[in-house]
C-alpha positions in Angstrom: 11.4 4.8 31.3 9.2 2.6 29.2 10.6 0.6 26.3 10.2 2.2 22.8 7.8 0.5 20.4 6.7 1.2 16.9 3.3 -0.3 15.8 2.9 -0.8 12.0 -0.8 -0.3 11.6 -2.9 -1.1 8.5 -5.7 1.4 7.8 -8.8 1.4 5.5 -8.2 1.6 1.7 -11.6 3.2 1.2 -14.4 2.2 3.5 -13.7 3.5 7.0 -15.4 0.5 8.6 -12.5 -1.7 7.4 -10.3 -1.1 10.5 -9.7 -3.6 13.2 -10.6 -3.3 16.9 -7.0 -3.8 17.7 -5.9 -1.0 15.4 -8.3 1.4 17.1 -7.0 0.4 20.5 -3.4 0.8 19.5 -4.1 4.3 18.0 -5.7 5.3 21.3 -2.8 4.1 23.4 0.3 5.3 21.5 2.0 8.6 22.2 2.0 9.9 18.6 1.1 8.8 15.1 3.4 8.9 12.1 1.6 9.2 8.8 1.9 10.4 5.2 -0.8 13.1 5.1 -1.8 14.5 8.5 -5.1 15.8 7.0 -6.1 12.4 5.7 -5.1 10.5 8.9 -6.7 13.3 11.0 -10.0 12.5 9.3 -9.7 8.8 10.1 -8.8 9.4 13.7 -11.6 12.1 14.0 -14.1 9.6 12.7 -13.4 7.4 15.7 -13.0 10.2 18.2 -9.2 9.7 18.6 -6.9 12.7 19.2 -3.2 12.2 18.9 -0.2 14.3 17.8 0.4 13.6 14.1 3.9 13.7 12.5 4.1 13.7 8.6 6.4 11.1 7.0 6.3 10.9 3.3 8.4 9.5 0.5 10.6 12.6 -0.5 11.5 13.3 3.1 11.8 9.7 4.5 15.5 9.8 5.3 15.4 13.3 6.6 12.5 12.6 9.0 13.6 9.1 10.1 16.3 10.2 12.6 14.1 12.7 14.4 11.3 10.1 14.7 13.8 7.5 15.9 15.1 10.0 18.6 11.5 10.4 19.9 11.0 6.6 20.1 14.3 6.1 21.9 13.0 8.4 24.6 10.7 5.6 25.5 7.8 6.6 23.3 5.3 4.4 21.6 4.2 5.3 18.1 2.0 4.0 15.3 3.2 4.1 11.6 0.3 4.6 9.1 0.1 5.2 5.4 -2.7 7.1 3.7 -4.4 3.8 2.9 -3.6 0.1 3.4 -0.5 -1.5 4.9 2.7 0.5 5.4 5.7 -0.5 3.2 3.4 -2.1 0.5 4.4 0.5 -2.1 4.2 3.1 0.7 6.8 4.9 2.9 8.3 3.3 6.0 11.2 1.2 5.0 13.9 3.6 6.1 12.4 4.2 9.5 11.8 0.4 10.0 15.4 -0.4 9.2 16.7 2.2 11.6 14.3 1.0 14.3 15.7 -2.5 14.0 19.3 -1.2 14.1 18.5 0.7 17.4 16.6 -2.2 19.0 13.2 -0.6 18.9 10.4 -3.2 19.2 8.3 -3.5 16.1 4.8 -4.8 16.2 2.6 -5.4 13.1 -1.1 -4.6 13.4 -2.4 -6.3 10.2 -5.4 -5.3 8.2 -6.5 -3.9 4.9 -4.3 -4.1 1.8 -5.3 -3.4 -1.8 -3.1 -6.2 -2.9 -4.7 -9.0 -0.9 -8.2 -7.5 -1.4 -7.9 -7.7 -5.2 -6.4 -11.2 -5.1 -9.2 -12.4 -2.9 -11.8 -11.8 -5.6 -9.7 -12.5 -8.7 -10.9 -15.2 -11.1 -7.3 -15.8 -12.3 -5.1 -18.6 -11.0 -3.4 -16.6 -8.2 -2.2 -19.4 -5.8 1.2 -18.2 -6.8 1.8 -14.5 -7.6 4.5 -11.8 -7.9 3.8 -8.3 -6.7 5.7 -5.6 -8.5 4.2 -2.4 -7.1 4.2 0.6 -9.4 6.0 -0.2 -12.7 8.6 2.2 -14.0 7.3 4.7 -16.6 10.0 4.0 -19.2 11.5 0.8 -20.6 10.2 -2.8 -20.8 13.1 -4.6 -19.2 11.4 -5.0 -15.8 8.4 -6.6 -17.5 10.6 -8.8 -19.6 12.2 -10.2 -16.4 8.8 -11.3 -15.3 7.7 -12.9 -18.6 8.3 -16.5 -17.5 7.1 -16.2 -13.9 4.7 -19.2 -13.4 2.0 -17.3 -11.6 -0.1 -14.1 -11.7 1.6 -10.7 -11.9 0.2 -7.9 -9.8 0.8 -4.2 -10.3 -0.3 -1.0 -8.8 -0.9 1.8 -11.3 -2.4 5.2 -11.7 -5.5 4.9 -13.9 -4.4 7.8 -16.0 -1.3 5.8 -17.0 -2.9 2.4 -17.3 -3.3 2.5 -21.1 0.4 3.0 -21.7 1.1 0.2 -19.2 -1.2 -2.2 -21.0 0.5 -1.5 -24.4 3.9 -2.4 -22.9 2.5 -5.5 -21.2 0.9 -6.7 -24.4 4.2 -6.3 -26.3 6.0 -8.3 -23.6 3.6 -10.9 -22.4 1.3 -11.4 -25.4 -2.5 -11.1 -25.1 -3.0 -12.6 -21.7 -6.1 -12.5 -19.5 -6.1 -9.7 -17.0 -8.2 -7.8 -14.5 -8.5 -4.2 -13.4 -9.6 -3.7 -9.8 -10.7 -0.1 -9.3 -12.0 1.8 -6.2 -11.7 -1.3 -4.0 -14.1 -1.0 -1.0 -15.4 2.3 -2.2 -18.9 3.3 -3.5 -17.9 2.8 -7.2 -15.9 -0.4 -6.7 -15.6 -2.5 -9.8 -13.6 -5.3 -11.4 -13.0 -5.3 -15.2 -12.1 -8.6 -16.7 -10.8 -9.3 -20.2 -7.6 -9.5 -22.2 -4.7 -7.0 -22.4 -5.7 -6.0 -25.9 -9.1 -4.9 -24.7 -7.8 -2.3 -22.3 -5.3 -0.3 -24.5 -7.6 2.7 -24.5 -9.1 2.3 -21.0 -9.3 5.4 -18.9 -10.3 5.8 -15.3 -9.7 7.7 -12.1 -7.5 7.1 -9.1 -5.2 4.1 -8.6 -5.9 0.6 -9.7 -4.7 -2.9 -9.0 -3.9 -4.8 -12.2 -3.6 -8.6 -12.3 -2.2 -10.4 -15.3 -2.5 -14.2 -15.7 0.4 -16.6 -16.1 
């Protein structure tokens, strides 16, 4: 029996060309693919002519699904863990399965690639040599932001565009009127970066999810 192995594979965040040759090879070689939305991953694999069994693994059912997936791996299978877009575990499902795989001695292999976090930082005009990534902020309360007030670097958040205005209002109250950026539709047709101060974006509205960077 072959040794079990779980590949953690980064996938495009928008443009389907942003996938590595190694990721494509791994996806062709594994026994099955673990993903958030089988329809979305199916389109990606179909674009590259890859046919593999797909198993859904999403946030509300992570713990429930992890044991069954682990059992399949321990039979000597090799699998790839994907998210809908970007790098698994970066504000995406996968942590529970990864922890159980480590506990059971399953080999873990990262296949690095796209990430909205690093893509936004790479074109930021703010001083981002040091940064703190906070993922999606909580909807209520300002305490988590207050804990970040004195961090000596940029602060990076993911947020849904429909809630961005409320987030900027809380951020303005906590941080003061700092410089900030909104990175929207990264790598997609309508990609854009909006730069200004927190006070300028209190009424901002957009679609999809965005990366927000706030200066020190």
